[in-house]
N, CA, C and O atoms as a Maestro MAE file, in Angstrom:
{
 s_m_m2io_version
 :::
 2.0.0
}

f_m_ct {
 s_m_title
 :::
 protein
 m_atom[280] {
  # First column is atom index #
  i_m_mmod_type
  r_m_x_coord
  r_m_y_coord
  r_m_z_coord
  i_m_residue_number
  s_m_chain_name
  s_m_pdb_residue_name
  s_m_pdb_atom_name
  i_m_atomic_number
  :::
  1 25 0.749 -0.891 -0.420 1 A "UNK " " N  " 7
  2 3 0.076 -0.233 -0.340 1 A "UNK " " CA " 6
  3 2 0.867 1.325 0.002 1 A "UNK " " C  " 6
  4 15 1.510 1.481 1.040 1 A "UNK " " O  " 8
  5 25 0.753 2.096 -0.728 2 A "UNK " " N  " 7
  6 3 1.013 4.095 -0.542 2 A "UNK " " CA " 6
  7 2 1.923 4.026 0.317 2 A "UNK " " C  " 6
  8 15 2.490 2.980 0.634 2 A "UNK " " O  " 8
  9 25 2.202 5.369 0.878 3 A "UNK " " N  " 7
  10 3 2.151 5.858 2.088 3 A "UNK " " CA " 6
  11 2 0.591 7.312 2.586 3 A "UNK " " C  " 6
  12 15 -0.166 7.956 3.311 3 A "UNK " " O  " 8
  13 25 1.219 6.861 1.330 4 A "UNK " " N  " 7
  14 3 -1.071 8.288 0.791 4 A "UNK " " CA " 6
  15 2 -1.411 7.029 1.283 4 A "UNK " " C  " 6
  16 15 -0.792 6.358 2.108 4 A "UNK " " O  " 8
  17 25 -2.593 6.735 0.622 5 A "UNK " " N  " 7
  18 3 -2.975 5.810 0.742 5 A "UNK " " CA " 6
  19 2 -3.597 5.121 2.200 5 A "UNK " " C  " 6
  20 15 -4.663 5.270 2.798 5 A "UNK " " O  " 8
  21 25 -2.134 4.134 2.501 6 A "UNK " " N  " 7
  22 3 -1.851 4.118 4.195 6 A "UNK " " CA " 6
  23 2 -2.881 5.129 5.359 6 A "UNK " " C  " 6
  24 15 -3.707 4.863 6.232 6 A "UNK " " O  " 8
  25 25 -2.126 6.713 4.634 7 A "UNK " " N  " 7
  26 3 -2.376 7.335 5.874 7 A "UNK " " CA " 6
  27 2 -3.929 7.433 5.905 7 A "UNK " " C  " 6
  28 15 -4.560 7.424 6.962 7 A "UNK " " O  " 8
  29 25 -4.858 7.586 3.912 8 A "UNK " " N  " 7
  30 3 -5.972 8.276 4.300 8 A "UNK " " CA " 6
  31 2 -6.741 7.318 4.982 8 A "UNK " " C  " 6
  32 15 -7.844 7.456 5.513 8 A "UNK " " O  " 8
  33 25 -6.213 6.598 4.923 9 A "UNK " " N  " 7
  34 3 -7.157 4.286 5.560 9 A "UNK " " CA " 6
  35 2 -6.854 4.773 7.106 9 A "UNK " " C  " 6
  36 15 -7.661 4.730 8.035 9 A "UNK " " O  " 8
  37 25 -5.575 5.219 7.151 10 A "UNK " " N  " 7
  38 3 -5.921 5.068 8.631 10 A "UNK " " CA " 6
  39 2 -6.814 6.269 9.645 10 A "UNK " " C  " 6
  40 15 -7.399 6.142 10.720 10 A "UNK " " O  " 8
  41 25 -6.576 7.553 8.654 11 A "UNK " " N  " 7
  42 3 -6.534 8.521 9.813 11 A "UNK " " CA " 6
  43 2 -8.167 8.889 9.107 11 A "UNK " " C  " 6
  44 15 -9.068 9.323 9.825 11 A "UNK " " O  " 8
  45 25 -8.374 8.617 7.485 12 A "UNK " " N  " 7
  46 3 -9.577 9.469 7.485 12 A "UNK " " CA " 6
  47 2 -9.514 11.205 6.576 12 A "UNK " " C  " 6
  48 15 -10.387 12.065 6.462 12 A "UNK " " O  " 8
  49 25 -8.247 11.159 6.128 13 A "UNK " " N  " 7
  50 3 -7.860 12.186 5.245 13 A "UNK " " CA " 6
  51 2 -6.269 12.291 4.695 13 A "UNK " " C  " 6
  52 15 -5.076 12.317 4.998 13 A "UNK " " O  " 8
  53 25 -7.199 12.327 3.709 14 A "UNK " " N  " 7
  54 3 -5.439 12.763 2.447 14 A "UNK " " CA " 6
  55 2 -3.894 14.246 3.379 14 A "UNK " " C  " 6
  56 15 -4.062 15.426 3.687 14 A "UNK " " O  " 8
  57 25 -2.599 13.331 3.502 15 A "UNK " " N  " 7
  58 3 -1.870 14.011 3.822 15 A "UNK " " CA " 6
  59 2 -1.929 15.398 3.370 15 A "UNK " " C  " 6
  60 15 -1.390 16.173 4.160 15 A "UNK " " O  " 8
  61 25 -2.423 15.926 2.338 16 A "UNK " " N  " 7
  62 3 -3.082 17.890 2.561 16 A "UNK " " CA " 6
  63 2 -3.953 17.801 2.995 16 A "UNK " " C  " 6
  64 15 -3.697 18.627 3.871 16 A "UNK " " O  " 8
  65 25 -4.859 17.519 3.208 17 A "UNK " " N  " 7
  66 3 -6.061 17.615 4.380 17 A "UNK " " CA " 6
  67 2 -5.419 17.738 5.062 17 A "UNK " " C  " 6
  68 15 -5.281 18.833 5.609 17 A "UNK " " O  " 8
  69 25 -4.763 16.773 5.349 18 A "UNK " " N  " 7
  70 3 -4.047 17.198 7.254 18 A "UNK " " CA " 6
  71 2 -3.237 17.917 7.497 18 A "UNK " " C  " 6
  72 15 -3.504 18.708 8.402 18 A "UNK " " O  " 8
  73 25 -1.895 18.022 6.858 19 A "UNK " " N  " 7
  74 3 -1.200 19.741 6.754 19 A "UNK " " CA " 6
  75 2 -2.102 20.672 6.829 19 A "UNK " " C  " 6
  76 15 -1.577 21.561 7.499 19 A "UNK " " O  " 8
  77 25 -3.366 21.056 6.475 20 A "UNK " " N  " 7
  78 3 -3.304 22.049 6.218 20 A "UNK " " CA " 6
  79 2 -4.931 22.673 6.823 20 A "UNK " " C  " 6
  80 15 -5.674 23.590 6.472 20 A "UNK " " O  " 8
  81 25 -4.973 21.524 7.996 21 A "UNK " " N  " 7
  82 3 -5.478 21.218 9.448 21 A "UNK " " CA " 6
  83 2 -4.390 21.801 10.957 21 A "UNK " " C  " 6
  84 15 -4.590 22.576 11.892 21 A "UNK " " O  " 8
  85 25 -3.219 20.926 10.518 22 A "UNK " " N  " 7
  86 3 -2.182 21.187 10.735 22 A "UNK " " CA " 6
  87 2 -1.526 23.088 10.745 22 A "UNK " " C  " 6
  88 15 -0.994 23.718 11.659 22 A "UNK " " O  " 8
  89 25 -1.813 23.436 9.566 23 A "UNK " " N  " 7
  90 3 -1.579 24.571 8.835 23 A "UNK " " CA " 6
  91 2 -3.014 25.578 10.131 23 A "UNK " " C  " 6
  92 15 -2.449 26.178 11.045 23 A "UNK " " O  " 8
  93 25 -3.919 25.644 10.136 24 A "UNK " " N  " 7
  94 3 -4.554 26.049 9.721 24 A "UNK " " CA " 6
  95 2 -4.182 26.386 11.605 24 A "UNK " " C  " 6
  96 15 -3.780 27.467 12.037 24 A "UNK " " O  " 8
  97 25 -4.490 24.988 12.545 25 A "UNK " " N  " 7
  98 3 -3.806 25.192 13.703 25 A "UNK " " CA " 6
  99 2 -2.545 25.940 14.682 25 A "UNK " " C  " 6
  100 15 -2.452 26.148 15.891 25 A "UNK " " O  " 8
  101 25 -1.814 26.169 13.720 26 A "UNK " " N  " 7
  102 3 -0.821 26.721 14.124 26 A "UNK " " CA " 6
  103 2 -0.979 28.534 13.705 26 A "UNK " " C  " 6
  104 15 -0.435 29.351 14.448 26 A "UNK " " O  " 8
  105 25 -1.521 28.853 12.853 27 A "UNK " " N  " 7
  106 3 -1.297 30.373 12.493 27 A "UNK " " CA " 6
  107 2 -1.951 30.513 13.846 27 A "UNK " " C  " 6
  108 15 -2.384 29.701 14.664 27 A "UNK " " O  " 8
  109 25 -1.814 32.762 13.759 28 A "UNK " " N  " 7
  110 3 -1.741 33.174 15.096 28 A "UNK " " CA " 6
  111 2 -3.376 33.473 15.383 28 A "UNK " " C  " 6
  112 15 -3.471 34.225 14.413 28 A "UNK " " O  " 8
  113 25 -4.245 33.478 15.742 29 A "UNK " " N  " 7
  114 3 -5.747 34.408 16.521 29 A "UNK " " CA " 6
  115 2 -5.796 35.230 16.499 29 A "UNK " " C  " 6
  116 15 -6.179 35.723 17.560 29 A "UNK " " O  " 8
  117 25 -5.420 36.436 15.100 30 A "UNK " " N  " 7
  118 3 -5.751 37.736 16.027 30 A "UNK " " CA " 6
  119 2 -7.307 38.715 16.142 30 A "UNK " " C  " 6
  120 15 -8.039 38.906 15.171 30 A "UNK " " O  " 8
  121 25 -7.638 39.379 17.893 31 A "UNK " " N  " 7
  122 3 -9.046 39.582 17.720 31 A "UNK " " CA " 6
  123 2 -9.240 40.001 16.526 31 A "UNK " " C  " 6
  124 15 -8.156 40.055 15.944 31 A "UNK " " O  " 8
  125 25 -10.253 40.385 15.756 32 A "UNK " " N  " 7
  126 3 -11.654 41.521 15.663 32 A "UNK " " CA " 6
  127 2 -11.727 42.548 16.214 32 A "UNK " " C  " 6
  128 15 -12.324 42.704 17.279 32 A "UNK " " O  " 8
  129 25 -11.006 43.621 15.456 33 A "UNK " " N  " 7
  130 3 -11.778 45.538 16.382 33 A "UNK " " CA " 6
  131 2 -13.158 44.918 16.181 33 A "UNK " " C  " 6
  132 15 -13.802 44.409 17.099 33 A "UNK " " O  " 8
  133 25 -13.511 44.988 15.079 34 A "UNK " " N  " 7
  134 3 -14.479 45.488 15.031 34 A "UNK " " CA " 6
  135 2 -15.618 44.401 15.498 34 A "UNK " " C  " 6
  136 15 -16.755 44.319 15.035 34 A "UNK " " O  " 8
  137 25 -15.206 43.823 16.227 35 A "UNK " " N  " 7
  138 3 -16.172 42.876 17.161 35 A "UNK " " CA " 6
  139 2 -16.709 43.808 18.045 35 A "UNK " " C  " 6
  140 15 -16.065 44.619 18.711 35 A "UNK " " O  " 8
  141 25 -18.789 43.549 18.005 36 A "UNK " " N  " 7
  142 3 -18.759 44.344 19.562 36 A "UNK " " CA " 6
  143 2 -18.175 44.773 20.984 36 A "UNK " " C  " 6
  144 15 -18.009 45.873 21.511 36 A "UNK " " O  " 8
  145 25 -17.871 43.141 21.492 37 A "UNK " " N  " 7
  146 3 -17.321 43.103 22.803 37 A "UNK " " CA " 6
  147 2 -16.172 44.369 22.775 37 A "UNK " " C  " 6
  148 15 -16.113 45.297 23.583 37 A "UNK " " O  " 8
  149 25 -15.456 44.177 21.837 38 A "UNK " " N  " 7
  150 3 -13.864 45.247 22.687 38 A "UNK " " CA " 6
  151 2 -15.147 46.928 22.395 38 A "UNK " " C  " 6
  152 15 -15.162 47.526 23.471 38 A "UNK " " O  " 8
  153 25 -15.645 47.335 21.823 39 A "UNK " " N  " 7
  154 3 -16.608 48.540 22.250 39 A "UNK " " CA " 6
  155 2 -16.791 49.010 23.473 39 A "UNK " " C  " 6
  156 15 -16.556 50.219 23.489 39 A "UNK " " O  " 8
  157 25 -17.256 48.393 24.999 40 A "UNK " " N  " 7
  158 3 -16.687 48.442 25.938 40 A "UNK " " CA " 6
  159 2 -14.678 49.656 25.876 40 A "UNK " " C  " 6
  160 15 -14.099 50.739 25.960 40 A "UNK " " O  " 8
  161 25 -14.633 48.419 25.699 41 A "UNK " " N  " 7
  162 3 -12.289 48.679 26.446 41 A "UNK " " CA " 6
  163 2 -11.892 49.895 25.669 41 A "UNK " " C  " 6
  164 15 -11.106 50.693 26.178 41 A "UNK " " O  " 8
  165 25 -12.423 50.109 24.369 42 A "UNK " " N  " 7
  166 3 -11.903 50.979 23.611 42 A "UNK " " CA " 6
  167 2 -12.748 51.759 23.910 42 A "UNK " " C  " 6
  168 15 -12.025 52.704 24.223 42 A "UNK " " O  " 8
  169 25 -13.756 52.106 24.060 43 A "UNK " " N  " 7
  170 3 -14.355 53.403 24.834 43 A "UNK " " CA " 6
  171 2 -13.717 53.754 26.075 43 A "UNK " " C  " 6
  172 15 -13.089 54.757 26.414 43 A "UNK " " O  " 8
  173 25 -14.171 52.196 26.949 44 A "UNK " " N  " 7
  174 3 -12.828 52.712 29.009 44 A "UNK " " CA " 6
  175 2 -12.482 53.642 27.966 44 A "UNK " " C  " 6
  176 15 -12.979 54.714 27.618 44 A "UNK " " O  " 8
  177 25 -11.007 52.619 27.343 45 A "UNK " " N  " 7
  178 3 -9.700 53.115 27.088 45 A "UNK " " CA " 6
  179 2 -9.686 55.209 26.732 45 A "UNK " " C  " 6
  180 15 -9.387 56.209 27.383 45 A "UNK " " O  " 8
  181 25 -10.081 54.976 25.663 46 A "UNK " " N  " 7
  182 3 -10.305 56.295 25.366 46 A "UNK " " CA " 6
  183 2 -11.144 57.487 26.876 46 A "UNK " " C  " 6
  184 15 -11.780 58.541 26.858 46 A "UNK " " O  " 8
  185 25 -10.933 57.076 27.356 47 A "UNK " " N  " 7
  186 3 -12.597 57.772 28.777 47 A "UNK " " CA " 6
  187 2 -10.737 58.218 29.468 47 A "UNK " " C  " 6
  188 15 -10.339 59.381 29.521 47 A "UNK " " O  " 8
  189 25 -9.737 56.789 29.988 48 A "UNK " " N  " 7
  190 3 -9.258 56.888 30.719 48 A "UNK " " CA " 6
  191 2 -7.985 57.642 30.576 48 A "UNK " " C  " 6
  192 15 -7.300 58.113 31.484 48 A "UNK " " O  " 8
  193 25 -7.735 57.692 29.051 49 A "UNK " " N  " 7
  194 3 -6.415 59.084 28.532 49 A "UNK " " CA " 6
  195 2 -7.266 59.447 28.419 49 A "UNK " " C  " 6
  196 15 -7.929 58.813 29.240 49 A "UNK " " O  " 8
  197 25 -8.197 60.414 27.731 50 A "UNK " " N  " 7
  198 3 -8.984 61.874 27.764 50 A "UNK " " CA " 6
  199 2 -8.842 62.660 29.646 50 A "UNK " " C  " 6
  200 15 -8.906 63.861 29.907 50 A "UNK " " O  " 8
  201 25 -8.595 61.207 30.923 51 A "UNK " " N  " 7
  202 3 -9.128 62.053 32.328 51 A "UNK " " CA " 6
  203 2 -7.785 62.049 32.568 51 A "UNK " " C  " 6
  204 15 -7.336 63.035 33.152 51 A "UNK " " O  " 8
  205 25 -6.871 60.979 32.187 52 A "UNK " " N  " 7
  206 3 -5.304 61.392 32.070 52 A "UNK " " CA " 6
  207 2 -4.760 62.781 31.921 52 A "UNK " " C  " 6
  208 15 -3.911 63.438 32.524 52 A "UNK " " O  " 8
  209 25 -5.859 63.070 30.506 53 A "UNK " " N  " 7
  210 3 -4.907 64.356 29.441 53 A "UNK " " CA " 6
  211 2 -5.392 65.550 30.880 53 A "UNK " " C  " 6
  212 15 -4.825 66.383 31.587 53 A "UNK " " O  " 8
  213 25 -6.645 65.026 30.729 54 A "UNK " " N  " 7
  214 3 -7.181 66.372 31.742 54 A "UNK " " CA " 6
  215 2 -6.529 66.257 33.262 54 A "UNK " " C  " 6
  216 15 -7.000 67.185 33.919 54 A "UNK " " O  " 8
  217 25 -6.130 65.910 33.614 55 A "UNK " " N  " 7
  218 3 -5.173 65.826 35.340 55 A "UNK " " CA " 6
  219 2 -3.900 66.607 35.062 55 A "UNK " " C  " 6
  220 15 -3.503 67.412 35.904 55 A "UNK " " O  " 8
  221 25 -2.978 66.337 33.483 56 A "UNK " " N  " 7
  222 3 -2.178 66.373 33.843 56 A "UNK " " CA " 6
  223 2 -1.701 67.413 33.148 56 A "UNK " " C  " 6
  224 15 -0.485 67.373 32.966 56 A "UNK " " O  " 8
  225 25 -2.547 68.776 32.487 57 A "UNK " " N  " 7
  226 3 -2.684 70.298 31.878 57 A "UNK " " CA " 6
  227 2 -3.594 70.598 32.956 57 A "UNK " " C  " 6
  228 15 -4.370 71.516 32.691 57 A "UNK " " O  " 8
  229 25 -3.733 70.004 34.260 58 A "UNK " " N  " 7
  230 3 -3.919 70.582 34.839 58 A "UNK " " CA " 6
  231 2 -2.869 71.159 36.976 58 A "UNK " " C  " 6
  232 15 -2.679 72.049 37.805 58 A "UNK " " O  " 8
  233 25 -2.536 69.236 36.468 59 A "UNK " " N  " 7
  234 3 -1.021 70.319 37.126 59 A "UNK " " CA " 6
  235 2 -0.082 70.663 36.817 59 A "UNK " " C  " 6
  236 15 0.782 70.852 37.674 59 A "UNK " " O  " 8
  237 25 0.211 70.929 35.323 60 A "UNK " " N  " 7
  238 3 1.043 71.446 34.763 60 A "UNK " " CA " 6
  239 2 0.842 72.676 35.238 60 A "UNK " " C  " 6
  240 15 1.584 73.433 35.863 60 A "UNK " " O  " 8
  241 25 -1.019 72.849 34.600 61 A "UNK " " N  " 7
  242 3 -0.880 74.696 34.526 61 A "UNK " " CA " 6
  243 2 -0.717 75.148 36.545 61 A "UNK " " C  " 6
  244 15 -0.419 76.340 36.610 61 A "UNK " " O  " 8
  245 25 -0.824 74.589 37.841 62 A "UNK " " N  " 7
  246 3 -1.027 74.841 38.552 62 A "UNK " " CA " 6
  247 2 1.209 75.414 38.850 62 A "UNK " " C  " 6
  248 15 1.583 75.494 40.020 62 A "UNK " " O  " 8
  249 25 2.058 75.647 37.927 63 A "UNK " " N  " 7
  250 3 3.026 75.391 38.579 63 A "UNK " " CA " 6
  251 2 2.849 76.884 38.718 63 A "UNK " " C  " 6
  252 15 1.875 77.631 38.621 63 A "UNK " " O  " 8
  253 25 4.793 77.146 39.116 64 A "UNK " " N  " 7
  254 3 5.292 78.742 38.709 64 A "UNK " " CA " 6
  255 2 6.081 78.966 39.134 64 A "UNK " " C  " 6
  256 15 6.583 78.662 40.216 64 A "UNK " " O  " 8
  257 25 6.472 79.815 38.005 65 A "UNK " " N  " 7
  258 3 8.239 79.877 37.647 65 A "UNK " " CA " 6
  259 2 8.980 79.286 39.149 65 A "UNK " " C  " 6
  260 15 9.964 78.593 38.893 65 A "UNK " " O  " 8
  261 25 8.719 79.415 40.529 66 A "UNK " " N  " 7
  262 3 10.339 78.919 40.825 66 A "UNK " " CA " 6
  263 2 9.855 77.481 40.889 66 A "UNK " " C  " 6
  264 15 10.728 76.825 41.456 66 A "UNK " " O  " 8
  265 25 8.762 76.675 40.521 67 A "UNK " " N  " 7
  266 3 8.611 75.416 40.391 67 A "UNK " " CA " 6
  267 2 9.879 74.679 39.709 67 A "UNK " " C  " 6
  268 15 10.068 73.525 40.094 67 A "UNK " " O  " 8
  269 25 10.747 75.185 38.770 68 A "UNK " " N  " 7
  270 3 10.915 75.082 37.467 68 A "UNK " " CA " 6
  271 2 12.519 75.406 37.940 68 A "UNK " " C  " 6
  272 15 13.485 74.674 37.725 68 A "UNK " " O  " 8
  273 25 12.519 76.269 38.407 69 A "UNK " " N  " 7
  274 3 14.537 76.769 39.371 69 A "UNK " " CA " 6
  275 2 15.194 76.200 38.857 69 A "UNK " " C  " 6
  276 15 16.060 76.168 37.982 69 A "UNK " " O  " 8
  277 25 14.050 75.107 40.329 70 A "UNK " " N  " 7
  278 3 14.539 74.122 41.574 70 A "UNK " " CA " 6
  279 2 15.507 72.815 40.706 70 A "UNK " " C  " 6
  280 15 16.026 71.902 41.349 70 A "UNK " " O  " 8
  :::
 }
 m_bond[279] {
  # First column is bond index #
  i_m_from
  i_m_to
  i_m_order
  :::
  1 1 2 1
  2 2 3 1
  3 3 4 2
  4 3 5 1
  5 5 6 1
  6 6 7 1
  7 7 8 2
  8 7 9 1
  9 9 10 1
  10 10 11 1
  11 11 12 2
  12 11 13 1
  13 13 14 1
  14 14 15 1
  15 15 16 2
  16 15 17 1
  17 17 18 1
  18 18 19 1
  19 19 20 2
  20 19 21 1
  21 21 22 1
  22 22 23 1
  23 23 24 2
  24 23 25 1
  25 25 26 1
  26 26 27 1
  27 27 28 2
  28 27 29 1
  29 29 30 1
  30 30 31 1
  31 31 32 2
  32 31 33 1
  33 33 34 1
  34 34 35 1
  35 35 36 2
  36 35 37 1
  37 37 38 1
  38 38 39 1
  39 39 40 2
  40 39 41 1
  41 41 42 1
  42 42 43 1
  43 43 44 2
  44 43 45 1
  45 45 46 1
  46 46 47 1
  47 47 48 2
  48 47 49 1
  49 49 50 1
  50 50 51 1
  51 51 52 2
  52 51 53 1
  53 53 54 1
  54 54 55 1
  55 55 56 2
  56 55 57 1
  57 57 58 1
  58 58 59 1
  59 59 60 2
  60 59 61 1
  61 61 62 1
  62 62 63 1
  63 63 64 2
  64 63 65 1
  65 65 66 1
  66 66 67 1
  67 67 68 2
  68 67 69 1
  69 69 70 1
  70 70 71 1
  71 71 72 2
  72 71 73 1
  73 73 74 1
  74 74 75 1
  75 75 76 2
  76 75 77 1
  77 77 78 1
  78 78 79 1
  79 79 80 2
  80 79 81 1
  81 81 82 1
  82 82 83 1
  83 83 84 2
  84 83 85 1
  85 85 86 1
  86 86 87 1
  87 87 88 2
  88 87 89 1
  89 89 90 1
  90 90 91 1
  91 91 92 2
  92 91 93 1
  93 93 94 1
  94 94 95 1
  95 95 96 2
  96 95 97 1
  97 97 98 1
  98 98 99 1
  99 99 100 2
  100 99 101 1
  101 101 102 1
  102 102 103 1
  103 103 104 2
  104 103 105 1
  105 105 106 1
  106 106 107 1
  107 107 108 2
  108 107 109 1
  109 109 110 1
  110 110 111 1
  111 111 112 2
  112 111 113 1
  113 113 114 1
  114 114 115 1
  115 115 116 2
  116 115 117 1
  117 117 118 1
  118 118 119 1
  119 119 120 2
  120 119 121 1
  121 121 122 1
  122 122 123 1
  123 123 124 2
  124 123 125 1
  125 125 126 1
  126 126 127 1
  127 127 128 2
  128 127 129 1
  129 129 130 1
  130 130 131 1
  131 131 132 2
  132 131 133 1
  133 133 134 1
  134 134 135 1
  135 135 136 2
  136 135 137 1
  137 137 138 1
  138 138 139 1
  139 139 140 2
  140 139 141 1
  141 141 142 1
  142 142 143 1
  143 143 144 2
  144 143 145 1
  145 145 146 1
  146 146 147 1
  147 147 148 2
  148 147 149 1
  149 149 150 1
  150 150 151 1
  151 151 152 2
  152 151 153 1
  153 153 154 1
  154 154 155 1
  155 155 156 2
  156 155 157 1
  157 157 158 1
  158 158 159 1
  159 159 160 2
  160 159 161 1
  161 161 162 1
  162 162 163 1
  163 163 164 2
  164 163 165 1
  165 165 166 1
  166 166 167 1
  167 167 168 2
  168 167 169 1
  169 169 170 1
  170 170 171 1
  171 171 172 2
  172 171 173 1
  173 173 174 1
  174 174 175 1
  175 175 176 2
  176 175 177 1
  177 177 178 1
  178 178 179 1
  179 179 180 2
  180 179 181 1
  181 181 182 1
  182 182 183 1
  183 183 184 2
  184 183 185 1
  185 185 186 1
  186 186 187 1
  187 187 188 2
  188 187 189 1
  189 189 190 1
  190 190 191 1
  191 191 192 2
  192 191 193 1
  193 193 194 1
  194 194 195 1
  195 195 196 2
  196 195 197 1
  197 197 198 1
  198 198 199 1
  199 199 200 2
  200 199 201 1
  201 201 202 1
  202 202 203 1
  203 203 204 2
  204 203 205 1
  205 205 206 1
  206 206 207 1
  207 207 208 2
  208 207 209 1
  209 209 210 1
  210 210 211 1
  211 211 212 2
  212 211 213 1
  213 213 214 1
  214 214 215 1
  215 215 216 2
  216 215 217 1
  217 217 218 1
  218 218 219 1
  219 219 220 2
  220 219 221 1
  221 221 222 1
  222 222 223 1
  223 223 224 2
  224 223 225 1
  225 225 226 1
  226 226 227 1
  227 227 228 2
  228 227 229 1
  229 229 230 1
  230 230 231 1
  231 231 232 2
  232 231 233 1
  233 233 234 1
  234 234 235 1
  235 235 236 2
  236 235 237 1
  237 237 238 1
  238 238 239 1
  239 239 240 2
  240 239 241 1
  241 241 242 1
  242 242 243 1
  243 243 244 2
  244 243 245 1
  245 245 246 1
  246 246 247 1
  247 247 248 2
  248 247 249 1
  249 249 250 1
  250 250 251 1
  251 251 252 2
  252 251 253 1
  253 253 254 1
  254 254 255 1
  255 255 256 2
  256 255 257 1
  257 257 258 1
  258 258 259 1
  259 259 260 2
  260 259 261 1
  261 261 262 1
  262 262 263 1
  263 263 264 2
  264 263 265 1
  265 265 266 1
  266 266 267 1
  267 267 268 2
  268 267 269 1
  269 269 270 1
  270 270 271 1
  271 271 272 2
  272 271 273 1
  273 273 274 1
  274 274 275 1
  275 275 276 2
  276 275 277 1
  277 277 278 1
  278 278 279 1
  279 279 280 2
  :::
 }
}
């Protein structure tokens, strides 16, 4: 029995199908950024960055010339 036929008889799929399935399993899975479950994470992240920018701007504007000359 040829090797390819023996693999097909034992596993139920050809060697090419087995190699394609293995390769598909090894490929990295990237998140779907358009998916609705990412929307709250993105909104909270943007809100957090805005809050940090406002706090940083307020503390920077409260400094005097004497603070920079230390």
